[in-house]
N, C-alpha and C positions, 0 to 999 in steps of 0.2 A: 504494500500500500504506500502510495506516494504522499497523499494528504487526505484528510477527512475534515469536512466543514459542516458544523451543525447549523440548521436554520433556526435561529432564535426569535425571529419575528421583529427584530429591531434594525439590523444592519443590511437593509435591502440593497443598498448601493454596492456593497461588497459581493453579495450573491449575484446581482445582475451583471457584474463585471467578469464573472467566470466564463470561460469559453464554451462550456456545456449548456449554459442557461440561454433559453430562447425567448423567455418572457416571464412576467409575473402577472397574475390575474386574481380575480375574486370569484368564487363559486356562488351559486344561488343561496347557500347557507351562510354566506359572508365569510367563509374561511379563505384566507390568502393561500394561493398555490403557486409553485414555481414549475414552469415547463422546462424539462431537462432532456437534452439530446443524449441518448444512451447507445445509439448505433447509427449507421449511415442514414437511415430513414425511419428511425424509431424514437419515440418520445414517451416519457413517463412524467407524471405530475408528483411533486413532493410538497409536503405541508410543514408547518411549524412543528419542530420536534424531530423531524427526519434529518438524516445526514447525507451529504453528497460526498462520495468517495471516489478518488482518482487512483487507479492502479498504476504500476510502474510503466505500463505501456501507453499511458495517456487516455485510457478508457474510463468513462464515468459510470457509476451506478448509484442507486439510492439504498440507504440502510434505513428501514422504517423504524419509527419510534416504537417502543414496547407498549402494548396495551396496558392500561391501568387495571389493577386487580381489585 
């Protein structure tokens, strides 16, 4: 793993500056989500509490926050 960045809901400018991020939006339930490019033509949405992870090859993935018990 090269780096791991948590989406804390406060530093959107740093998240938006990442090369894997294609946009930030708001869902109908008012939750802010980040559109992340994870493959050549594949995107996944991440939310506050999730982490963006870059591997040694420069590929990005999302590590989901753990569900509260």
